[in-house]
C-alpha positions in Angstrom: -37.5 -33.1 25.3 -37.8 -30.4 28.0 -38.9 -31.0 31.5 -42.0 -28.9 30.8 -43.2 -31.3 28.2 -42.4 -34.4 30.3 -44.6 -33.1 33.1 -47.5 -32.2 30.8 -50.8 -34.1 31.2 -53.7 -34.3 28.8 -54.0 -33.1 25.2 -51.7 -30.4 24.1 -52.9 -27.0 22.8 -51.3 -24.5 20.4 -50.7 -22.3 23.4 -49.0 -25.1 25.3 -46.7 -25.8 22.3 -45.9 -22.1 21.8 -45.0 -21.8 25.5 -42.3 -24.5 25.2 -38.7 -23.3 25.2 -37.2 -23.0 21.8 -35.3 -26.1 20.8 -33.1 -25.6 17.8 -32.5 -29.4 17.7 -36.2 -30.4 17.1 -39.3 -29.2 15.3 -42.3 -29.7 17.5 -45.6 -29.8 15.7 -49.1 -30.4 17.1 -51.5 -32.8 15.6 -54.8 -33.6 17.3 -53.6 -32.7 20.7 -50.4 -34.8 20.4 -46.9 -33.6 19.8 -45.1 -34.7 16.7 -41.3 -34.2 17.0 -38.8 -34.4 14.3 -35.1 -33.4 14.3 -34.4 -30.0 12.8 -32.9 -30.4 9.3 -29.3 -31.2 9.8 -28.2 -32.7 6.5 -26.5 -30.3 4.3 -28.4 -31.5 1.2 -31.7 -30.6 2.9 -30.5 -27.2 4.0 -29.0 -26.4 0.5 -32.2 -27.5 -1.3 -34.3 -25.4 1.1 -32.1 -22.4 0.6 -32.1 -22.7 -3.2 -35.8 -23.2 -3.4 -36.5 -20.3 -1.1 -34.3 -18.0 -3.3 -36.0 -19.3 -6.5 -39.5 -18.8 -5.1 -38.7 -15.3 -3.9 -37.2 -14.4 -7.3 -40.2 -15.8 -9.2 -42.6 -14.0 -6.9 -40.8 -10.7 -7.3 -40.6 -11.1 -11.1 -44.4 -11.7 -11.2 -45.1 -8.9 -8.7 -47.0 -11.4 -6.7 -48.3 -10.1 -3.3 -46.6 -12.8 -1.3 -43.8 -13.4 1.2 -41.7 -16.5 1.4 -40.8 -17.9 4.8 -38.6 -20.7 6.2 -40.0 -22.9 9.0 -42.9 -20.8 10.3 -45.7 -21.9 12.6 -48.8 -22.5 10.5 -52.1 -22.9 12.4 -54.3 -25.6 10.8 -57.7 -26.9 12.1 -56.1 -29.8 13.8 -53.0 -28.2 15.3 -49.8 -26.4 14.4 -47.5 -27.4 11.5 -44.0 -26.1 10.6 -43.4 -26.5 6.8 -39.9 -26.2 5.5 -41.1 -23.3 3.3 -44.3 -21.3 3.1 -45.6 -18.8 0.6 -47.9 -16.4 2.5 -50.1 -13.5 1.5 -48.1 -10.3 2.0 -50.9 -8.8 4.2 -50.1 -11.2 7.0 -49.5 -9.7 10.4 -45.7 -9.9 10.9 -45.8 -9.2 14.6 -47.1 -12.6 15.7 -45.4 -16.0 15.9 -48.0 -17.9 13.9 -49.8 -17.7 10.6 -53.3 -18.9 9.9 -53.7 -21.4 7.1 -56.1 -19.1 5.4 -53.1 -16.7 4.8 -50.9 -19.5 3.4 -50.9 -20.0 -0.4 -48.4 -22.8 -0.7 -46.3 -25.0 1.6 -43.2 -27.0 0.7 -41.8 -29.9 2.6 -38.4 -31.3 1.9 -38.5 -35.0 2.7 -35.7 -36.5 4.8 -35.4 -40.0 6.2 -37.0 -39.0 9.5 -40.0 -37.1 7.9 -40.7 -39.0 4.7 -43.8 -40.8 6.0 -45.3 -37.7 7.6 -44.5 -35.6 4.5 -46.1 -38.1 2.1 -49.2 -39.1 4.1 -50.1 -37.0 7.1 -49.1 -33.5 6.2 -50.8 -33.4 2.9 -54.1 -34.4 4.6 -53.7 -31.7 7.3 -52.8 -29.0 4.8 -55.6 -30.0 2.5 -58.1 -29.9 5.4 -56.8 -26.4 6.1 -57.6 -25.3 2.5 -54.0 -24.5 1.5 -54.0 -24.4 -2.3 -50.6 -25.8 -3.0 -48.5 -28.5 -1.3 -45.2 -29.3 -2.8 -42.8 -32.0 -1.7 -39.2 -32.2 -2.7 -37.4 -35.5 -2.4 -33.6 -35.2 -2.9 -32.7 -38.9 -2.6 -32.1 -41.1 -4.5 -32.6 -38.5 -7.3 -34.2 -35.1 -7.0 -37.9 -34.9 -7.8 -40.6 -32.4 -6.9 -44.2 -33.3 -6.4 -46.4 -30.3 -7.2 -49.7 -30.8 -5.4 -52.7 -28.6 -6.3 -55.8 -28.8 -4.1 -58.7 -30.4 -6.0 -61.9 -31.7 -4.3 -60.3 -31.7 -0.8 -57.1 -33.5 -1.7 -53.9 -32.8 -3.6 -53.5 -33.9 -7.2 -49.8 -34.3 -7.7 -47.7 -33.8 -10.7 -44.2 -35.3 -10.6 -41.3 -33.3 -11.9 -38.0 -35.2 -12.1 -34.5 -34.1 -12.5 -34.0 -32.9 -16.1 -37.6 -31.7 -16.4 -39.0 -28.3 -15.5 -41.9 -27.3 -13.4 -43.6 -24.8 -15.8 -46.2 -23.8 -13.2 -48.3 -20.7 -13.4 -49.7 -20.8 -9.8 -49.3 -19.3 -7.4 -47.0 -17.4 -9.8 -44.9 -18.4 -12.8 -42.1 -20.7 -11.9 -40.0 -22.9 -14.1 -37.2 -24.8 -12.4 -35.5 -28.2 -12.8 -35.4 -30.1 -9.4 -31.7 -30.9 -10.2 -31.0 -27.2 -9.6 -32.1 -27.6 -6.1 -29.4 -30.1 -5.1 -26.4 -28.9 -7.1 -24.6 -25.7 -7.1 
């Protein structure tokens, strides 16, 4: 952690977090005035799955002529802070000159669970994204076997549908997409 953060007193703000020096080793998110740090993805399986899913999301969006952009690890402003999902599908009209995206412009977020983020990805982040009104929250777990939880916002919470290796997603929202989670972990 930087000296600037060690000397900070009181609750953190989004501006405080954005003023921190970039740290490629850690992701620093803000929840309720407190910092939440996790190591940047370093495992090759996580990085490969993220890359594969990003490519597949972009291809599906382009095929559907969906007016969206797909991003890796962007700053998303939610009512209770600042989150950095592994992937985000964002309305194409978003202002590209800034360093943050408002949750209202985010259509879907994807978290790829790793040992250090598994609890936050399963419990805390879905609640924060749901409170922000983000329509889709997907969570990919690569171990012990690949599985994708497709969450759709219903009555203020995500209703999940589990897709395991050997099955396909067959989703129509936010655009048609049909992938087997096993494709996300193997070449």
